[in-house]
Structure formats: structure tokens, C-alpha cells
C-alpha positions in Angstrom: -27.4 15.1 -15.3 -27.6 15.5 -19.0 -30.2 15.3 -21.8 -30.0 12.3 -24.2 -29.6 12.3 -27.9 -29.6 9.1 -29.8 -27.0 9.3 -32.5 -26.4 5.6 -33.2 -28.6 2.5 -33.1 -28.5 0.7 -29.7 -26.5 -2.5 -29.4 -28.3 -5.7 -28.4 -29.0 -5.3 -24.7 -27.7 -8.7 -23.6 -24.3 -8.0 -25.1 -24.3 -4.5 -23.5 -25.0 -6.0 -20.1 -22.4 -8.7 -20.4 -19.7 -6.2 -21.4 -20.6 -3.7 -18.6 -20.7 -6.6 -16.1 -17.3 -7.8 -17.0 -15.9 -4.2 -17.0 -17.6 -2.8 -13.9 -18.5 -5.8 -11.8 -20.6 -4.8 -8.7 -21.7 -1.5 -10.3 -23.8 -3.6 -12.7 -26.2 -5.8 -10.7 -26.4 -8.7 -13.1 -24.7 -10.1 -16.2 -28.0 -9.9 -18.2 -31.2 -7.7 -18.2 -34.1 -8.8 -16.0 -36.4 -11.3 -17.4 -40.0 -10.4 -18.4 -41.2 -12.3 -15.3 -38.9 -10.4 -13.0 -39.8 -7.1 -14.6 -43.5 -7.8 -14.2 -42.9 -8.6 -10.5 -41.4 -5.1 -10.1 -44.7 -3.6 -11.4 -46.9 -4.8 -8.6 -47.6 -1.3 -7.4 -48.1 0.2 -10.9 -51.8 0.8 -11.8 -53.5 1.8 -15.1 -56.5 3.2 -13.1 -54.9 6.4 -11.8 -51.9 8.7 -12.6 -48.8 8.0 -10.6 -45.3 9.4 -10.3 -42.9 6.5 -10.6 -39.1 6.7 -10.1 -36.8 3.9 -11.3 -33.2 3.7 -10.1 -30.6 1.8 -12.1 -32.9 1.4 -15.1 -30.3 -0.3 -17.3 -31.5 -0.9 -20.8 -35.2 -0.8 -19.9 -36.4 -4.3 -19.1 -38.4 -3.0 -16.1 -39.1 0.4 -17.6 -40.8 -1.2 -20.6 -43.1 -3.2 -18.3 -43.9 0.0 -16.2 -44.8 1.8 -19.4 -47.0 -1.0 -20.5 -49.0 -1.1 -17.2 -49.1 2.6 -16.1 -51.9 5.1 -16.5 -51.5 7.3 -19.6 -51.0 10.4 -17.4 -48.5 8.8 -15.1 -45.0 10.3 -15.0 -42.1 7.8 -15.3 -38.6 9.0 -14.5 -35.8 6.5 -15.2 -32.4 7.3 -13.7 -29.3 5.5 -15.1 -25.7 6.3 -14.5 -24.3 4.7 -17.7 -24.8 6.8 -20.8 -24.7 3.8 -23.1 -27.5 2.0 -21.2 -29.4 5.3 -21.0 -29.3 5.8 -24.8 -30.6 2.3 -25.4 -33.3 2.9 -22.7 -34.6 6.2 -24.2 -34.8 4.5 -27.6 -36.6 1.5 -26.3 -39.1 3.3 -23.9 -39.9 6.8 -25.2 -42.7 7.2 -22.6 -40.0 7.5 -19.9 -38.1 10.6 -19.0 -34.5 9.3 -18.9 -31.9 11.1 -16.8 -28.2 10.2 -16.8 -27.2 10.7 -13.1 -25.7 9.1 -10.0 -28.3 8.3 -7.4 -26.2 10.0 -4.7 -27.7 13.2 -6.3 -31.3 11.9 -6.2 -32.8 15.0 -4.4 -31.2 17.3 -6.9 -32.4 15.2 -9.9 -36.0 15.2 -8.7 -35.9 18.9 -8.0 -34.5 19.6 -11.5 -37.3 17.5 -12.9 -39.9 19.5 -11.0 -40.9 16.5 -8.8 -41.8 17.2 -5.1 -43.4 13.8 -4.5 -43.7 10.3 -5.9 -45.8 7.2 -5.4 -43.4 4.4 -6.3 -39.7 3.9 -6.1 -38.4 0.9 -8.2 -34.9 0.1 -7.2 -32.8 -2.0 -9.6 -29.5 -1.1 -8.0 -27.4 -3.6 -6.1 -28.2 -2.0 -2.7 -26.1 -4.2 -0.4 -23.0 -3.4 -2.6 -23.5 0.3 -2.6 -21.9 2.8 -0.1 -24.1 3.4 2.9 -24.0 7.1 2.1 -25.7 6.5 -1.2 -28.4 4.2 0.3 -29.0 6.8 3.0 -29.7 9.4 0.4 -32.2 7.1 -1.4 -34.0 6.2 1.8 -34.1 9.8 3.1 -35.6 10.9 -0.2 -38.2 8.1 0.0 -39.0 9.1 3.5 -39.5 12.8 2.6 -41.1 12.6 -0.8 -43.1 9.3 -0.6 -44.2 8.7 3.0 -47.2 6.6 1.9 -45.5 5.0 -1.1 -44.0 1.7 -2.0 -40.3 0.9 -2.3 -39.7 -2.1 -4.6 -36.3 -3.7 -4.5 -35.1 -6.1 -7.2 -32.8 -9.0 -6.1 -31.1 -11.9 -7.7 -30.4 -13.5 -4.3 -33.8 -14.7 -3.1 -34.4 -14.3 0.7 -30.7 -13.6 1.5 -31.4 -9.9 2.3 -34.9 -10.2 3.7 -33.7 -9.3 7.2 -32.2 -6.1 5.9 -35.5 -4.9 4.5 -37.5 -6.1 7.6 -35.2 -3.9 9.7 -35.9 -0.9 7.5 -39.6 -1.3 6.8 -42.8 -2.1 8.7 -44.3 -4.0 5.8 -42.3 -6.3 3.6 -43.6 -8.7 1.0 -41.3 -10.9 -1.1 -42.3 -12.0 -4.6 -40.2 -15.0 -5.8 -39.4 -15.2 -9.5 -38.0 -18.5 -10.7 -38.2 -17.7 -14.4 -35.1 -15.5 -14.3 -31.4 -16.3 -14.8 -30.4 -16.5 -12.0 -33.7 -16.9 -10.0 -34.6 -13.7 -8.3 -37.4 -11.7 -6.8 -38.7 -8.4 -5.5 -39.1 -7.0 -2.0 -42.2 -4.7 -1.9 -41.7 -2.5 1.1 -43.8 0.2 2.9 -43.5 2.5 5.9 -40.0 3.0 7.0 -39.4 2.1 10.7 -38.7 5.0 13.1 -35.2 3.7 13.6 -34.4 2.9 10.0 -31.4 5.2 10.0 -29.6 2.8 12.3 -30.0 -0.1 9.8 -28.9 1.5 6.5 -27.3 -1.3 4.4 -24.2 -1.0 2.3 -20.5 -0.7 2.4 -18.5 1.8 4.6 
């Protein structure tokens, strides 16, 4: 984890994404930032009517973060976690309302503790969950179970319906919001209430 300082103007975000996608492949979920329509779909649980604690994983250059900041209550707390320092610098410049932390989500409990957060309402996951190690996904789900038992887990996808069985095995309630206006078409799984046996169905690579 490290604080951010913006020393140089950010590069155009589409060029940033394309370069990172070519260089890092699966670590970057897409070759371009999420469209405005897909970002708005991620904000289904964000409300302007009451303060919330909102965690975003894999925030990238801030496509979703910007929409969250637009919709959330003025007293809401938005923590955006991004492993890539270049993306994070762009994000902090683009969305100053967010607290941006450069970190790996495998250290999520420590990140939240260092930020003084003992609970949260929403977890917005922009990471390519099926491509991540199971150990990382387990940390994320364990943290959600402990710190947001009544909250919502929103998972972005650019492969509509393909992974729905994965989330149905994990959660009692799963709603899928299809977004055609994205390149490629995508959507969001809005999930609640982890199943008692969720630990037996953690997705990811071994």
C-alpha cells in the first residue's frame, strides 16, 4: 500500500488500458475501460439517500469510480483499490472524491484495517475473478462474509451469462444486469447472502 502523488498529467485512459492489456493479459480484465452504461450498471446498489461505505476492487482508471462518485451520498466513503500505480495515478486525478490505495487484493483485510474500515455496504468487483488464483478470491469472499454480511457483491463481466452458475453456487440471491452498450457486451452480477457452503465453490485457478 502506498499514498499517491500525481507528478505528471495522466495519459488517455483508452491508450493506458490497451498498453496494459497487451503487456499483462489476464491481469487486466479488458482492453478498454468500461463503458458509461456498464459503469452505471455497477452502481445499482449506490444510493444518494444515505451514507454508505463502498469498496471497489480493480478500479482501473476510474470508469466505475466516477459513476459511484456521481451517485453516492455526500458523506459516503469510497475506497478504490488498484494494483497498477499508473492506473491509480490517473484514477486519483479523475476522481478526487475517492480514497485510492495501491495494493493487491490478496491483502484486502490489511488494507481495510489500515484505512480504519471495520465494515462496508457494497463491494464492486472489477477484477477478472475466474482468472484469479482461488486463494485471492477466497480472501475477497471471506472479507465480504465478515465485514458486509448484509451487503451487496457486484461483479462486472464481459462474458454475459457464462459464469452465472459460479455466482449462483456462491450466493443465495443473484441478479444479472445485461449491458449491450459496451465493447464487448457485458453485464453485472448483483449478489447477496453467501451460501453456507460457499467455501466449497470458490472460483479461480489453482
